[in-house]
LUMVEXLO-695705 format. One line per 4 residues: for each residue x, y negated, z of C-alpha. Coordinates in Angstrom, 3 decimals. Last residue first. Layout:
REM residues N
X Y Z  ... .
***
This chain:
REM residues 696
60.360 -7.743 -0.534  56.884 -8.890 0.922  54.434 -7.082 -1.406  53.643 -4.273 -0.381 .
54.053 -4.951 3.197  51.483 -7.358 3.269  48.868 -4.541 1.813  47.297 -4.282 -1.334 .
44.991 -0.991 -0.597  45.733 1.096 -2.716  49.142 2.216 -3.632  50.379 1.052 -7.564 .
51.372 -2.141 -6.613  53.252 -3.485 -9.458  55.164 -6.852 -8.183  55.693 -9.847 -11.115 .
53.923 -11.625 -8.159  50.813 -13.786 -9.309  50.529 -11.257 -12.967  51.184 -8.433 -11.095 .
48.780 -9.585 -8.190  46.034 -10.336 -11.072  46.783 -6.783 -12.150  45.871 -5.630 -8.664 .
42.765 -7.147 -8.309  41.414 -6.270 -11.983  42.643 -2.965 -10.743  40.168 -2.903 -7.606 .
37.292 -4.186 -9.956  37.426 -1.461 -12.512  34.510 0.212 -11.195  32.847 -1.586 -8.137 .
29.983 -3.428 -9.887  29.159 0.205 -12.152  27.863 1.149 -8.976  23.891 0.097 -8.725 .
23.622 -0.817 -11.902  21.996 1.857 -13.371  20.862 1.238 -17.385  17.943 0.477 -18.933 .
15.247 0.670 -21.815  11.928 0.700 -19.474  10.786 3.920 -21.229  14.224 5.527 -20.802 .
17.298 5.156 -22.759  17.306 5.973 -26.490  15.733 2.469 -27.176  18.959 0.682 -25.986 .
18.201 -3.230 -26.653  21.405 -4.948 -24.493  21.318 -8.723 -23.767  24.787 -9.415 -21.940 .
25.573 -9.382 -18.359  26.883 -11.993 -15.907  28.181 -11.629 -12.450  29.936 -14.231 -10.048 .
32.186 -14.063 -7.219  33.491 -16.973 -5.786  35.463 -16.709 -1.986  34.555 -13.620 -1.058 .
37.444 -13.132 1.624  36.190 -15.543 4.351  32.218 -13.715 4.253  34.277 -10.574 5.429 .
35.634 -7.657 3.396  36.804 -4.709 5.160  38.737 -3.314 7.769  38.476 -0.213 9.334 .
40.010 -1.471 12.589  37.548 -3.345 14.760  34.766 -1.967 12.241  35.661 1.657 13.931 .
37.189 5.168 13.021  40.954 3.618 12.616  42.567 6.607 13.531  41.501 8.940 11.674 .
41.868 12.763 13.107  44.173 15.630 12.834  46.004 15.272 16.137  49.400 14.981 14.764 .
48.624 14.107 11.355  47.069 10.704 12.266  44.853 9.841 9.205  44.040 6.243 8.154 .
40.857 5.376 6.434  42.580 2.098 4.276  39.832 -0.330 2.869  41.367 -3.805 2.783 .
42.421 -5.237 -0.270  41.583 -3.527 -3.478  38.607 -1.837 -1.833  37.304 -4.854 -0.437 .
37.280 -6.181 -3.775  35.282 -3.303 -5.154  33.377 -3.932 -2.272  32.390 -7.496 -2.986 .
32.156 -6.111 -6.717  29.537 -3.764 -5.697  27.816 -6.134 -3.987  27.696 -8.730 -6.804 .
26.523 -6.348 -9.012  23.547 -5.104 -7.206  22.569 -8.637 -5.892  22.734 -9.988 -9.563 .
20.123 -6.969 -10.296  18.179 -8.160 -7.306  17.355 -11.495 -8.639  17.405 -10.790 -12.864 .
14.935 -7.812 -12.303  14.315 -5.656 -14.632  17.660 -6.056 -16.994  17.366 -4.053 -20.082 .
20.781 -2.257 -20.879  23.232 -2.263 -18.524  26.042 -4.049 -20.329  27.510 -6.098 -17.694 .
30.277 -9.400 -17.341  31.928 -9.479 -14.431  33.710 -12.519 -12.514  36.021 -12.983 -9.468 .
37.976 -16.208 -8.465  39.880 -16.967 -5.390  40.776 -13.159 -4.208  43.311 -13.632 -1.387 .
46.347 -12.019 -1.144  48.902 -12.526 2.164  52.097 -11.503 0.922  53.667 -13.445 3.894 .
56.355 -15.946 2.013  54.932 -16.146 -1.405  51.137 -16.501 -0.057  49.563 -14.581 -2.751 .
46.446 -16.378 -4.822  44.503 -13.919 -6.576  42.252 -14.246 -9.958  39.865 -11.571 -10.942 .
37.927 -10.863 -14.229  35.962 -7.915 -14.224  34.351 -6.483 -17.999  31.653 -4.188 -17.839 .
29.916 -0.722 -19.299  26.482 1.363 -19.021  27.073 4.825 -20.443  24.846 6.958 -22.404 .
26.523 9.752 -25.232  23.685 10.384 -27.257  21.614 13.834 -27.797  18.017 12.938 -28.041 .
15.659 13.583 -24.753  14.222 16.457 -24.433  15.748 17.528 -20.679  14.260 14.848 -19.626 .
10.864 14.540 -21.309  9.950 17.999 -19.706  11.074 17.357 -16.082  8.787 13.929 -16.871 .
5.825 14.879 -14.382  2.619 12.878 -14.212  -0.003 11.735 -12.045  -3.453 10.184 -12.369 .
-5.962 9.154 -10.208  -9.323 7.243 -9.983  -11.421 5.806 -7.111  -13.549 7.164 -4.860 .
-16.741 5.052 -6.166  -15.706 5.585 -9.751  -13.658 2.490 -11.159  -14.841 1.173 -14.492 .
-12.366 0.038 -17.469  -14.718 1.871 -19.776  -14.733 5.373 -18.564  -12.127 6.401 -21.187 .
-10.233 3.225 -20.959  -9.812 4.159 -17.397  -8.171 7.667 -17.992  -5.678 6.175 -20.485 .
-5.014 3.471 -18.425  -3.904 6.251 -15.336  -2.259 7.965 -17.783  -0.178 5.205 -19.023 .
0.129 4.514 -14.952  1.506 8.115 -14.120  4.230 7.650 -17.495  5.119 4.903 -16.548 .
5.995 5.722 -12.831  8.180 9.013 -13.994  9.790 7.132 -16.233  10.417 4.458 -13.709 .
11.339 6.989 -10.775  14.343 8.367 -13.233  15.821 5.149 -14.897  15.135 2.971 -11.713 .
17.143 5.639 -9.768  19.437 6.682 -11.584  22.937 4.393 -10.258  24.559 8.101 -9.888 .
22.220 8.555 -6.237  18.876 7.580 -4.865  17.799 10.887 -5.196  15.304 12.535 -7.490 .
11.637 12.365 -6.501  9.159 14.465 -5.537  5.115 13.161 -5.581  4.162 11.907 -2.197 .
4.723 14.378 0.774  8.616 13.931 0.829  8.127 10.421 2.043  10.109 7.305 1.130 .
7.838 5.695 -1.299  4.248 3.392 -1.380  4.075 0.964 -4.612  1.037 -0.885 -4.044 .
-0.200 -3.123 -7.468  -2.849 -5.677 -7.110  0.209 -8.819 -6.137  1.675 -7.595 -9.679 .
-1.136 -8.541 -11.726  -2.583 -6.050 -13.938  -1.590 -4.773 -17.158  -1.030 -1.188 -16.042 .
2.391 -0.963 -17.677  3.622 -4.244 -16.524  2.250 -3.609 -12.989  3.629 -0.654 -12.925 .
6.994 -1.404 -14.044  7.324 -4.664 -11.606  6.256 -2.526 -9.014  8.551 -0.204 -9.431 .
11.128 -3.087 -9.475  10.055 -4.099 -6.131  10.114 -1.028 -4.592  13.594 -0.316 -5.698 .
14.884 -3.323 -4.595  18.194 -2.167 -3.505  18.227 -2.788 0.343  18.473 1.338 0.204 .
14.973 2.454 -1.239  13.829 5.629 -1.512  12.020 7.331 -3.965  8.892 10.140 -3.329 .
6.486 8.443 -5.744  3.162 7.023 -5.613  1.375 3.906 -6.924  -1.788 2.429 -5.893 .
-3.572 -0.058 -7.565  -5.987 -3.067 -6.731  -9.577 -3.407 -8.224  -11.290 -2.447 -4.712 .
-12.697 0.584 -5.716  -8.585 1.745 -6.478  -6.883 2.902 -9.570  -4.579 5.556 -8.593 .
-0.757 6.512 -9.958  0.864 9.319 -8.954  4.626 10.196 -9.701  7.201 12.746 -10.702 .
10.622 12.628 -11.094  13.433 14.603 -13.752  16.842 13.117 -13.395  18.106 10.166 -15.597 .
21.816 9.099 -15.716  23.386 5.994 -17.746  27.122 7.051 -16.932  29.502 4.526 -15.408 .
31.826 2.154 -16.703  34.275 -0.396 -15.938  37.043 -2.552 -17.562  39.642 -4.644 -16.411 .
41.480 -8.052 -16.117  43.687 -9.868 -14.120  44.596 -13.293 -13.279  47.640 -14.599 -10.908 .
48.790 -17.281 -8.772  51.401 -17.724 -6.830  50.441 -19.751 -2.937  53.500 -21.629 -1.212 .
52.974 -25.229 -3.057  50.992 -24.330 -6.069  52.459 -21.648 -8.256  51.977 -20.153 -11.515 .
55.012 -18.771 -13.101  54.650 -15.152 -11.138  54.021 -13.319 -14.216  54.279 -14.399 -18.203 .
51.357 -14.337 -19.362  50.203 -17.691 -19.814  46.183 -17.613 -19.757  44.315 -20.407 -21.551 .
42.695 -17.851 -23.359  41.487 -16.578 -20.341  39.076 -19.159 -19.387  36.526 -16.958 -17.399 .
33.795 -17.368 -19.271  34.798 -16.915 -22.179  37.274 -14.123 -20.871  34.296 -12.281 -19.820 .
32.027 -13.024 -23.068  34.985 -11.248 -24.928  35.237 -8.301 -22.639  31.564 -7.845 -22.152 .
30.872 -8.072 -25.842  33.891 -5.222 -26.318  32.306 -3.348 -23.914  29.210 -3.120 -25.702 .
28.508 0.836 -26.246  24.590 1.684 -27.017  23.125 5.000 -27.395  26.824 5.945 -27.831 .
27.444 8.589 -30.671  28.124 11.976 -29.855  32.005 13.359 -30.607  31.209 14.979 -26.444 .
35.014 13.408 -24.780  35.972 10.618 -27.629  32.354 9.513 -27.407  32.305 7.653 -30.707 .
33.657 4.286 -32.736  36.458 4.132 -29.638  37.606 0.856 -28.591  41.277 1.201 -28.442 .
42.091 -2.300 -29.983  39.450 -4.247 -27.800  41.113 -2.832 -24.609  44.296 -4.163 -25.901 .
43.164 -7.341 -26.675  41.626 -8.144 -23.309  45.164 -7.007 -22.131  46.909 -9.350 -24.652 .
49.624 -7.569 -26.110  53.494 -7.598 -25.375  53.468 -3.773 -25.558  54.942 -3.530 -22.245 .
53.130 -5.870 -20.372  49.994 -4.184 -22.428  50.870 -0.851 -21.287  51.082 -1.799 -17.398 .
47.301 -3.020 -17.689  46.191 -0.187 -19.435  47.810 1.547 -16.228  46.267 -0.495 -13.885 .
43.322 0.322 -16.004  43.976 4.177 -15.661  44.550 4.224 -11.928  41.687 1.379 -10.451 .
39.480 3.983 -13.344  40.107 6.886 -11.257  39.438 5.260 -7.853  35.895 3.711 -8.574 .
34.987 6.252 -11.342  35.486 9.556 -9.297  32.771 9.031 -6.810  30.839 5.275 -8.147 .
29.907 4.415 -4.403  31.207 7.248 -2.328  29.767 10.673 -2.735  30.916 13.386 0.034 .
34.392 14.094 1.571  34.510 17.158 4.027  35.945 16.478 7.254  39.898 17.380 7.564 .
41.707 20.932 7.817  42.862 21.556 4.279  41.063 22.309 1.355  43.684 21.944 -1.695 .
41.921 20.519 -5.081  43.804 19.658 -8.387  41.809 17.803 -11.132  42.964 17.222 -14.893 .
42.463 14.939 -17.768  44.585 15.860 -21.066  44.217 13.684 -24.417  45.755 13.454 -27.873 .
43.478 11.255 -30.495  43.360 8.425 -28.392  40.296 6.609 -28.355  39.236 4.774 -25.276 .
36.788 5.167 -22.083  35.443 8.862 -22.830  37.573 11.463 -21.245  38.727 8.909 -19.105 .
35.452 8.835 -16.948  36.003 12.376 -15.841  39.501 11.543 -14.224  38.225 11.321 -10.438 .
35.272 13.559 -10.440  35.607 14.341 -7.134  36.058 17.787 -6.004  33.831 18.966 -3.065 .
33.979 22.171 -1.770  32.978 23.247 1.507  34.467 25.099 5.056  38.402 24.133 4.517 .
37.642 20.949 3.440  38.456 18.919 0.700  41.350 16.923 -0.737  42.025 15.262 -4.120 .
45.329 15.378 -6.785  44.763 13.810 -10.088  46.105 14.061 -13.810  45.254 11.524 -16.364 .
47.136 11.716 -19.581  46.225 9.579 -22.739  47.780 9.588 -25.953  48.235 7.946 -29.392 .
46.721 4.621 -28.127  47.251 1.432 -29.917  49.191 -1.183 -28.073  51.010 -2.472 -31.275 .
54.176 -0.588 -30.732  52.262 2.757 -30.737  50.803 4.080 -27.943  51.611 6.868 -25.476 .
49.934 6.805 -21.703  50.818 8.842 -18.911  48.794 8.612 -15.611  49.466 10.354 -12.470 .
46.861 10.681 -9.698  47.219 10.879 -6.074  43.909 10.675 -4.423  42.204 10.278 -1.160 .
38.711 11.751 -0.968  35.893 8.934 -0.133  33.689 10.038 2.789  31.242 11.332 4.277 .
28.403 12.166 7.437  30.491 14.093 9.795  33.897 12.460 10.770  34.148 8.711 10.496 .
30.356 8.569 10.976  31.059 9.910 14.753  32.766 6.360 15.456  30.096 4.325 13.995 .
27.766 6.469 16.116  25.144 8.987 15.035  21.488 8.480 16.125  20.083 11.491 17.554 .
16.125 11.476 18.683  14.820 14.802 19.694  10.918 15.267 19.789  10.383 18.140 22.460 .
10.030 21.739 22.570  13.525 22.001 24.042  15.185 24.804 21.590  13.459 23.429 18.509 .
14.005 20.002 18.888  17.802 20.471 19.509  17.829 22.692 15.756  16.210 19.847 13.990 .
18.621 16.969 15.520  21.363 19.498 14.737  20.138 19.872 11.065  19.783 16.017 10.735 .
23.585 15.591 12.400  25.513 18.204 10.135  24.872 16.018 7.221  22.048 16.382 4.519 .
23.314 14.317 1.055  22.573 10.970 0.037  23.109 9.272 2.506  26.740 9.093 2.167 .
26.144 7.650 -1.519  26.210 4.161 -0.610  23.718 4.132 2.135  22.349 1.166 3.187 .
19.598 0.308 5.698  16.899 2.557 4.721  13.370 1.819 4.667  10.322 4.059 4.052 .
12.015 7.308 5.157  9.784 10.421 6.321  10.487 13.683 5.231  8.265 16.471 5.586 .
9.247 20.260 6.169  6.490 22.797 6.190  5.953 22.099 1.931  9.377 22.958 1.694 .
8.894 26.776 2.404  10.464 27.544 6.102  13.301 29.993 7.190  14.823 27.398 9.133 .
17.807 26.574 7.272  15.806 27.100 4.066  13.501 24.130 4.835  16.775 21.527 5.667 .
18.007 21.453 2.025  14.736 20.955 0.156  13.458 18.296 2.730  16.723 16.554 1.953 .
16.038 16.885 -1.454  12.665 15.167 -1.558  13.435 12.525 1.055  16.147 11.460 -0.897 .
19.211 8.650 0.016  18.240 9.194 3.400  17.719 7.280 7.144  15.812 10.211 8.786 .
12.069 10.609 9.935  11.565 14.258 10.308  8.695 16.078 10.652  8.930 19.895 11.242 .
5.838 22.251 10.705  5.551 25.565 13.119  2.123 23.859 15.064  4.429 20.470 15.450 .
8.149 19.898 15.592  9.758 17.029 15.768  12.949 15.269 14.865  14.206 11.877 14.504 .
17.535 11.184 12.942  19.986 8.489 12.907  22.858 7.598 10.186  24.161 4.111 10.899 .
22.041 0.989 9.469  25.230 -1.112 7.931  26.641 1.103 5.651  30.250 2.180 6.537 .
31.285 4.744 3.430  34.640 5.787 4.314  37.614 5.301 2.436  40.598 8.169 2.285 .
43.303 5.928 0.266  43.909 5.284 -3.065  47.127 6.631 -5.019  48.819 5.803 -8.519 .
51.551 7.641 -10.314  53.064 6.016 -13.379  54.254 7.007 -17.087  53.879 4.191 -19.787 .
55.452 5.359 -22.910  56.228 2.730 -26.207  57.162 4.474 -29.570  55.442 7.624 -28.669 .
57.548 10.837 -29.629  57.039 12.632 -26.524  53.726 11.416 -25.533  52.554 12.807 -28.810 .
54.525 16.286 -27.508  52.814 16.721 -24.265  49.307 15.203 -25.314  48.844 18.188 -27.847 .
45.493 17.623 -29.344  42.381 17.610 -26.863  42.871 18.887 -23.061  39.330 18.813 -20.612 .
40.066 20.127 -16.474  37.618 20.089 -13.747  34.429 20.780 -16.254  31.742 18.702 -15.040 .
29.045 19.609 -12.142  28.393 16.216 -10.504  30.924 16.058 -9.562  33.918 18.579 -10.174 .
34.137 21.995 -11.471  35.333 25.553 -10.979  38.078 23.955 -9.152  41.904 23.705 -10.170 .
44.276 24.739 -7.209  46.760 23.059 -4.450  47.703 25.316 -2.290  51.288 24.944 -2.304 .
50.825 20.938 -1.805  53.238 19.491 -4.082  51.335 16.387 -4.940  50.805 16.170 -0.943 .
47.607 15.410 1.310  47.849 15.974 4.279  45.747 17.377 7.234  47.700 20.745 7.853 .
46.418 22.219 11.148  48.049 24.886 13.759  45.910 26.634 15.755  43.471 25.591 19.062 .
41.901 27.902 21.168  39.422 26.181 23.130  37.818 25.478 26.261  35.101 22.767 26.193 .
34.171 21.221 29.312  30.886 19.177 29.154  30.950 16.172 31.339  30.805 13.185 28.441 .
27.770 14.892 27.147  26.310 14.562 30.457  27.043 10.675 30.472  25.571 10.684 26.794 .
22.727 11.997 27.413  21.919 10.498 30.699  22.406 6.830 28.663  20.161 7.952 25.684 .
17.267 9.024 28.103  15.257 12.118 29.020  18.223 14.193 28.079  19.738 16.624 25.285 .
23.310 17.572 25.389  25.090 18.333 22.088  28.044 21.247 21.451  30.398 21.952 18.640 .
29.832 19.218 16.399  32.989 18.404 14.239  35.139 15.773 15.129  38.771 17.336 14.557 .
37.895 19.700 11.645  37.230 23.158 10.859  36.378 24.717 14.689  35.300 28.309 14.065 .
33.134 29.259 17.431  30.121 29.832 14.847  26.271 29.146 14.378  26.472 25.508 16.260 .
25.720 23.768 12.835  25.344 25.341 9.759  25.253 22.433 7.423  28.840 22.452 6.538 .
28.703 26.180 5.703  25.954 25.106 3.053  26.042 28.815 1.234  23.745 29.295 3.936 .
22.670 32.076 6.301  18.938 30.932 8.246  19.816 29.394 11.552  19.935 31.132 15.060 .
18.655 29.063 17.882  21.971 27.668 19.796  22.902 30.282 22.837  26.420 30.391 22.912 .
27.101 28.071 19.300  26.581 25.215 21.598  23.421 23.465 23.143  22.941 21.698 26.840 .
19.630 20.994 28.145  17.199 18.878 29.605  19.106 16.298 31.721  17.138 13.334 33.329 .
19.528 13.294 36.207  22.952 14.773 35.189  23.299 17.766 37.170  23.454 19.728 33.753 .
26.701 18.382 32.950  28.366 19.099 36.061  27.778 22.778 35.480  27.953 22.923 31.787 .
31.428 24.215 31.135  31.827 25.884 28.233  33.912 28.840 26.528  36.225 29.884 23.932 .
35.652 27.352 20.708  37.891 28.214 17.883  40.522 26.463 16.034  41.535 24.025 13.509 .
41.885 20.280 14.210  41.175 20.070 17.698  39.020 17.396 19.736  35.913 19.194 18.332 .
32.946 16.925 18.779  29.746 16.286 21.659  26.405 15.180 20.374  24.068 12.801 22.369 .
20.751 13.756 22.176  17.589 12.177 23.259  13.948 12.937 24.155  11.031 11.540 23.304 .
7.700 12.629 25.140  5.721 11.005 22.298  7.095 9.850 19.240  9.367 6.627 19.282 .
10.548 5.476 15.592  13.191 3.305 15.602  15.878 5.683 14.766  14.391 5.631 11.290 .
13.635 2.673 10.494  10.634 0.275 10.372  9.918 -2.732 8.430  7.792 -4.797 10.911 .
10.860 -6.839 11.846  10.073 -10.358 10.916  12.669 -10.940 7.930  11.818 -7.217 6.774 .
8.247 -6.925 6.269  8.520 -10.403 4.555  10.567 -9.247 1.955  9.069 -5.853 1.286 .
7.212 -7.512 -1.933  11.492 -8.687 -2.929  10.957 -11.991 -5.110  10.501 -11.979 -8.560 .
13.058 -12.610 -10.992  11.502 -11.812 -13.987  13.156 -8.901 -16.647  9.794 -6.918 -16.174 .
6.886 -8.650 -15.002  5.340 -9.474 -18.108  1.474 -9.768 -18.202  -0.800 -9.702 -21.299 .
-4.473 -10.090 -20.108  -6.394 -7.142 -21.016  -7.568 -6.994 -17.156  -8.171 -4.278 -14.582 .
***
């Protein structure tokens, strides 16, 4: 071990697993092919509500290579569970169109799919309801919203303050259902061996998935192993167990052989989660100079009839701006639809679209520059909790972004910048995301050959987690990064929180630092001599996380957009997109920029393209493939830049980091929508910004 001062944190080193990925040596879930492997093809319900009354498997079982057909009539029994979504094939009830009602297992994928197509399912169909409305009679207040926050919050008297405010904005904004579409589809290979279960899965949390699967099969967690060394994107959709994982394990148990189940792109639109549509009413009351007096933000959302998932749509509004009178509420209706789940920046992404669009409307109504309006409403402490911010550099992001973007030259009048047939406009929006940290464990080992091995059950979704953990470990060990190997993606390793909530680096990095510090102390005790069998130390951070100081911890950012809108057709292009962020210490500028730009690209896509269209008659999403569910492509991403301000925050974690995976999407859609208004004079309050919403 060297005593030379080495600093890797803050350096733009290349990804340590880059060579594995570009050469194809990195293996993803569906690429595992154990001996005697079989293939599963699920059958999805073709009704939105009702019951399965019968199953004719005669023709299916005659397909060459067929092994079994499993449905609720012959499926192995799972343990009772509060997670009704995971009680696969345990009941004849159908809660939504696309729900798994059977599965065919065969020697080949082709045979399984052919058999699945030949299964004849008899249903007893019932009337269904799949439409979210602000006046739906079954709307109710959930007990809490994700992750476990109060559904409603009221401070002061917002109604009276709004009634007396000199300037009032009162508008309703909507966002559609949106579906996570990671490059790698969800996939599972399940194998039982001696009573234990091994699962190769595309997951954002091996430890968490083990904890969800084990009780369903009546097993202690140590008898279940989840292996997931490489994941091809998730965006939240792989953060929780979904029905396909249970179905694969159940099928493998039934046939006594390993089973591979790869979810098709079309199936993903029903069984792997999505972002709930929202209807949001925002009311802002302000003085004539734009200083807020009152904020009211009310959201309506949907969930399925078998599971309650309430997205935290209005929560960011509670702490974003100073106002003595505030109301934020959530109302939920349980419909005959698939269960929504996490999608990149759940709550903040749709909620900040509404709030930041309303702030732009307020700026126009008051005749105040949109950047200056936000600066004027900067709070001294967290308006929600009253706690001091560990650091809050939103104003710095706004100022730096305005400088880099050339905002000062902006003519505030809408619809006056025209070049040929194109109308140009610029817009701004703020962004924020909580700086979470969750308990995790890690081990660090000094090997006799002079290398080090760090182990933690983290997940790398393509974000560069392996790389930044290598940097963090190398600095703590004071060793060259090339001598440090980080092992992740296996529930047999020390347990780790999920890769979600932008808390991966903060949570895992803390555990890695503490384990490496313990190892350094052990080696110092032995004079730096590594025993022949190696030396090892471990650490758990639960007590440290629970005992952290009381601060409001959030990352902040400012998004600036320029758009060009065809005056005749309404076609909109984002010609420039710039983001400036305050997110603590940046561990790796290269991978960080990738995360910021990726989030902003997803926000651009949210603004202009993404929309899952529900067919009310059949209770199904019509555009359930990438030919019809449109996302931003290369031609749509013209000029995107991401920068950050230096931020030294000692109240976060040993690295001084805040999460960066999600903040990039937050605010981007509002910045684009605000730019469209500046270009055209038309205020689009319903995403996406389609042609028909601009052509008058």
